[in-house]
Structure formats: C-alpha cells, structure tokens
SEGULO-448579 format. One record per residue (C-alpha): y, x, z. Coordinates in steps of 0.05 Angstrom, whole numbers, plus 32768, in hexadecimal, padded with zeros to 4 digits. Layout:
<recs>
Y: Y; X: X; Z: Z .
...
</recs>
This chain:
<recs>
Y: 8002; X: 7FFC; Z: 8001 .
Y: 802C; X: 8039; Z: 800A .
Y: 8032; X: 803C; Z: 7FBA .
Y: 804B; X: 7FF4; Z: 7FB9 .
Y: 8080; X: 8004; Z: 7FEA .
Y: 809B; X: 8043; Z: 7FC3 .
Y: 809D; X: 801B; Z: 7F7F .
Y: 80C1; X: 7FE3; Z: 7F9E .
Y: 80F6; X: 8011; Z: 7FC1 .
Y: 8101; X: 8037; Z: 7F7F .
Y: 8101; X: 7FFC; Z: 7F50 .
Y: 814F; X: 7FF1; Z: 7F57 .
Y: 815F; X: 803F; Z: 7F49 .
Y: 812B; X: 8045; Z: 7F13 .
Y: 8134; X: 8066; Z: 7ED2 .
Y: 8161; X: 8049; Z: 7EA4 .
Y: 818F; X: 8080; Z: 7EAF .
Y: 815A; X: 80B3; Z: 7EBF .
Y: 8134; X: 80A6; Z: 7E80 .
Y: 8173; X: 80A0; Z: 7E56 .
Y: 818C; X: 80E1; Z: 7E73 .
Y: 8144; X: 8100; Z: 7E67 .
Y: 8145; X: 80EE; Z: 7E17 .
Y: 8191; X: 80F9; Z: 7E08 .
Y: 8184; X: 8140; Z: 7DED .
Y: 814E; X: 8124; Z: 7DC1 .
Y: 817E; X: 80F0; Z: 7DA6 .
Y: 81B7; X: 8121; Z: 7D9B .
Y: 818B; X: 814E; Z: 7D74 .
Y: 8167; X: 811D; Z: 7D48 .
Y: 81A2; X: 8124; Z: 7D10 .
Y: 81A9; X: 80D6; Z: 7D03 .
Y: 81CD; X: 80C1; Z: 7D40 .
Y: 820E; X: 809D; Z: 7D4E .
Y: 8235; X: 808A; Z: 7D91 .
Y: 8245; X: 8046; Z: 7D7E .
Y: 8224; X: 8013; Z: 7D50 .
Y: 8234; X: 7FCC; Z: 7D3A .
Y: 8217; X: 7F95; Z: 7D0F .
Y: 8212; X: 7F4E; Z: 7D02 .
Y: 81C7; X: 7F4C; Z: 7CEE .
Y: 8199; X: 7F7A; Z: 7CD2 .
Y: 81A2; X: 7F9A; Z: 7C9E .
Y: 81ED; X: 7F88; Z: 7CA5 .
Y: 81FE; X: 7FBD; Z: 7CD8 .
Y: 821C; X: 8005; Z: 7CDD .
Y: 81F6; X: 8032; Z: 7CE2 .
Y: 81B2; X: 801E; Z: 7CC1 .
Y: 8178; X: 800F; Z: 7CE7 .
Y: 8159; X: 8056; Z: 7CE5 .
Y: 818D; X: 8073; Z: 7D0D .
Y: 8190; X: 8085; Z: 7D5C .
Y: 81C7; X: 8066; Z: 7D89 .
Y: 81DE; X: 8090; Z: 7DBF .
Y: 8212; X: 8066; Z: 7DDE .
Y: 8226; X: 8022; Z: 7DD3 .
Y: 8202; X: 7FF0; Z: 7D9F .
Y: 821E; X: 7FA9; Z: 7D92 .
Y: 81FC; X: 7F75; Z: 7D67 .
Y: 8224; X: 7F38; Z: 7D5F .
Y: 81E2; X: 7F0D; Z: 7D49 .
Y: 81AC; X: 7F44; Z: 7D4C .
Y: 81A5; X: 7F92; Z: 7D4A .
Y: 8171; X: 7FC2; Z: 7D35 .
Y: 816C; X: 800F; Z: 7D3C .
Y: 8138; X: 8044; Z: 7D4A .
Y: 814B; X: 8061; Z: 7D8E .
Y: 8181; X: 8044; Z: 7DBD .
Y: 81A1; X: 8064; Z: 7DF8 .
Y: 81D3; X: 8048; Z: 7E2D .
Y: 81EB; X: 8005; Z: 7E19 .
Y: 81D0; X: 7FCC; Z: 7DE6 .
Y: 81E8; X: 7F85; Z: 7DE2 .
Y: 81DC; X: 7F4F; Z: 7DB2 .
Y: 81E7; X: 7F08; Z: 7DA8 .
Y: 81A3; X: 7EF5; Z: 7D99 .
Y: 816F; X: 7F2F; Z: 7D8B .
Y: 8174; X: 7F74; Z: 7D9E .
Y: 813D; X: 7F9F; Z: 7D79 .
Y: 8124; X: 7FEC; Z: 7D7F .
Y: 80F2; X: 8008; Z: 7D53 .
Y: 80F0; X: 8043; Z: 7D88 .
Y: 8106; X: 804E; Z: 7DCE .
Y: 813C; X: 802E; Z: 7DF8 .
Y: 8159; X: 804E; Z: 7E35 .
Y: 818F; X: 802A; Z: 7E5D .
Y: 81A4; X: 7FE4; Z: 7E58 .
Y: 8193; X: 7FAD; Z: 7E29 .
Y: 81AA; X: 7F68; Z: 7E26 .
Y: 819D; X: 7F31; Z: 7DF2 .
Y: 81A8; X: 7EE9; Z: 7DEE .
Y: 815E; X: 7EDD; Z: 7DD9 .
Y: 8135; X: 7F18; Z: 7DD5 .
Y: 812D; X: 7F62; Z: 7DE1 .
Y: 80F6; X: 7F87; Z: 7DBE .
Y: 80E6; X: 7FD3; Z: 7DC3 .
Y: 80B5; X: 7FF0; Z: 7D95 .
Y: 809E; X: 8027; Z: 7DBF .
Y: 80B6; X: 8038; Z: 7E05 .
Y: 80ED; X: 8027; Z: 7E35 .
Y: 810F; X: 803A; Z: 7E72 .
Y: 8142; X: 8000; Z: 7E79 .
Y: 8164; X: 7FC7; Z: 7E9A .
Y: 814D; X: 7F8D; Z: 7E63 .
Y: 8174; X: 7F48; Z: 7E6A .
Y: 815F; X: 7F17; Z: 7E38 .
Y: 8166; X: 7EC5; Z: 7E33 .
Y: 811D; X: 7EBB; Z: 7E1D .
Y: 80F5; X: 7EFD; Z: 7E11 .
Y: 80F1; X: 7F47; Z: 7E25 .
Y: 80B9; X: 7F69; Z: 7E01 .
Y: 80A3; X: 7FB7; Z: 7E03 .
Y: 806E; X: 7FD2; Z: 7DDA .
Y: 806A; X: 8010; Z: 7DFE .
Y: 8070; X: 8027; Z: 7E49 .
Y: 80AA; X: 8007; Z: 7E6F .
Y: 80CE; X: 801E; Z: 7EAC .
Y: 810A; X: 7FF6; Z: 7ECB .
Y: 8116; X: 7FAA; Z: 7ED4 .
Y: 810B; X: 7F74; Z: 7EA4 .
Y: 812D; X: 7F2B; Z: 7EAF .
Y: 8120; X: 7EF8; Z: 7E79 .
Y: 8122; X: 7EAC; Z: 7E79 .
Y: 80DA; X: 7EA0; Z: 7E5F .
Y: 80B0; X: 7EDF; Z: 7E54 .
Y: 80AB; X: 7F29; Z: 7E64 .
Y: 8079; X: 7F52; Z: 7E43 .
Y: 8063; X: 7F98; Z: 7E46 .
Y: 8029; X: 7FB3; Z: 7E1B .
Y: 801A; X: 7FF5; Z: 7E40 .
Y: 802E; X: 800E; Z: 7E86 .
Y: 8068; X: 7FEC; Z: 7EAC .
Y: 8089; X: 8003; Z: 7EEB .
Y: 80C7; X: 7FDD; Z: 7F0D .
Y: 80D1; X: 7F94; Z: 7F11 .
Y: 80C5; X: 7F58; Z: 7EE0 .
Y: 80EA; X: 7F13; Z: 7EEC .
Y: 80DB; X: 7EDA; Z: 7EBA .
Y: 80AE; X: 7E9A; Z: 7EB8 .
Y: 807B; X: 7EC0; Z: 7E99 .
Y: 806E; X: 7F0E; Z: 7EA5 .
Y: 8033; X: 7F37; Z: 7E86 .
Y: 8028; X: 7F81; Z: 7E8A .
Y: 7FE8; X: 7FAC; Z: 7E79 .
Y: 7FF2; X: 7FD5; Z: 7EB6 .
Y: 802A; X: 7FC6; Z: 7EEB .
Y: 8047; X: 7FEE; Z: 7F24 .
Y: 807C; X: 7FC4; Z: 7F47 .
Y: 808C; X: 7F7B; Z: 7F4A .
Y: 8082; X: 7F40; Z: 7F1F .
Y: 80A5; X: 7EFD; Z: 7F2B .
Y: 809B; X: 7EBF; Z: 7F09 .
Y: 8072; X: 7E7B; Z: 7EF9 .
Y: 8037; X: 7EA4; Z: 7EDC .
Y: 802F; X: 7EF1; Z: 7EE9 .
Y: 7FF7; X: 7F17; Z: 7EC5 .
Y: 7FE4; X: 7F63; Z: 7ECB .
Y: 7FA2; X: 7F84; Z: 7EB8 .
Y: 7FB1; X: 7FB3; Z: 7EEE .
Y: 7FE4; X: 7FAC; Z: 7F24 .
Y: 7FFE; X: 7FD9; Z: 7F5C .
Y: 8035; X: 7FB0; Z: 7F7D .
Y: 8044; X: 7F66; Z: 7F88 .
Y: 803F; X: 7F27; Z: 7F5E .
Y: 8068; X: 7EED; Z: 7F74 .
Y: 805B; X: 7EAB; Z: 7F4B .
Y: 8038; X: 7E69; Z: 7F49 .
Y: 7FFF; X: 7E87; Z: 7F27 .
Y: 7FF0; X: 7ED1; Z: 7F2D .
Y: 7FBB; X: 7EF5; Z: 7F08 .
Y: 7FA2; X: 7F3C; Z: 7F07 .
Y: 7F60; X: 7F60; Z: 7EF6 .
Y: 7F64; X: 7F9F; Z: 7F1F .
Y: 7F92; X: 7F93; Z: 7F5B .
Y: 7F77; X: 7FC4; Z: 7F8A .
Y: 7FBE; X: 7FD5; Z: 7FA2 .
Y: 7FE3; X: 7F91; Z: 7F9F .
Y: 7FFB; X: 7F58; Z: 7FBE .
Y: 7FFC; X: 7F0D; Z: 7FA2 .
Y: 8028; X: 7ED7; Z: 7FBA .
Y: 801C; X: 7E90; Z: 7F97 .
Y: 7FFC; X: 7E50; Z: 7F92 .
Y: 7FC2; X: 7E6F; Z: 7F6D .
Y: 7FB0; X: 7EB9; Z: 7F72 .
Y: 7F7D; X: 7ED7; Z: 7F48 .
Y: 7F64; X: 7F20; Z: 7F58 .
Y: 7F24; X: 7F27; Z: 7F2F .
Y: 7F0D; X: 7F67; Z: 7F4F .
Y: 7F24; X: 7F51; Z: 7F94 .
Y: 7EFE; X: 7F3E; Z: 7FD4 .
Y: 7F17; X: 7EF9; Z: 7FC6 .
Y: 7F1B; X: 7EED; Z: 7F7D .
Y: 7F45; X: 7EAE; Z: 7F82 .
Y: 7F72; X: 7E9B; Z: 7FBF .
Y: 7FA9; X: 7E6C; Z: 7FCC .
Y: 7FED; X: 7E82; Z: 7FEE .
Y: 7FD8; X: 7ECE; Z: 7FF5 .
Y: 7FAB; X: 7EFE; Z: 7FDA .
Y: 7FA9; X: 7F4E; Z: 7FEC .
Y: 7F83; X: 7F81; Z: 7FC8 .
Y: 7F66; X: 7FC0; Z: 7FEE .
</recs>
C-alpha cells in the first residue's frame, strides 16, 4: 500500500512539466519545429501537420501536429501523431498518437495510444492504451495498467496499483488496490466481487 500513497501524493505534481522539460531539447533539434501554431481545421493550419510545436498551439476548430510541448487548445478536436507534454484542452476530444505527460481536459474524450503520466478530465471517457500513472476523472475510465486513481461511473484497468472510486469498478490484477463503489470486481482477489469496498493484497 506504500506505492498507493506515494502515487497519490505525487499526482498533482506529476510530469506535465517534467516530461516537457525532458523532451524540449529533442523538439528543438528536430529541424521542423515552431514556437506557435494556429489553424482553423487541418489542413488549413500553419505550419503543416508534420511539424513539432514547442510553445503554444491554437486550433479554432481543430489542430493536428506531430509532437506538442507546453500548451495546446482547440475548440473541438486536439490531435497529435507523436507525443504531447504540457496542457491539452479541447471542447470535444484530445487524442495523442504516442505517449503523453500532460494535464488533459476535454468535453467528451481523452485518448492516449501510448503511456500517459499526469491527469485526465473528460465529460464522458478517458482511455490509455498502455501504462498510466496519475489520475483519471470521467464517466468512464479505462487503462491497460494504472498507478494512481480512477474516479467515474465505470472504471476499468487490467492491472491497478491505486484506487478506483465509482459505481462499478473492474480490475483483473488488483494486488495493490482499493475499490470503493456499488459493485467492485477484482478477478484475482480474495473476494472477486464485493459491494462498497474491496481491497487487494
């Protein structure tokens, strides 16, 4: 349980700035980067979508670039085919094609295909298709592996070291987790299904 406490203490400080600083030199040396990008809807944007943005990106409706560092905001959809590190805000959806160390806020969906460290807040759905560390808040939260906290109506992780708070919580490997909810499913736990509270050892 020490790992749970450590993760929860660090979550508010985690990684958007750390990961961004870590990759800043990579972005600057890539040859195709800009400190500012703006667009209406891809491909109507400056610069084009294969560039990196190290600074501020604004999409009036949507934006799509490769790597993004620091701050990105779009009216509807915010897309990156590479990594995103910093703050990402969209009216509907944020999607990262690789990994992210960020604070993501979206009206409907946050999606990361690679690893994620930081915090996700969405109106409907947060998804991380690899390892996640930090906190996810939405109606539905899903991560392949999670270190930290999921808060929502339905929370799911294949492996969890941390806490799930929701109506229905589901984890396959919950050896270091706490579930608080109406229905708590821990498939490898001592008690595979429990109401209110389930604890993995």
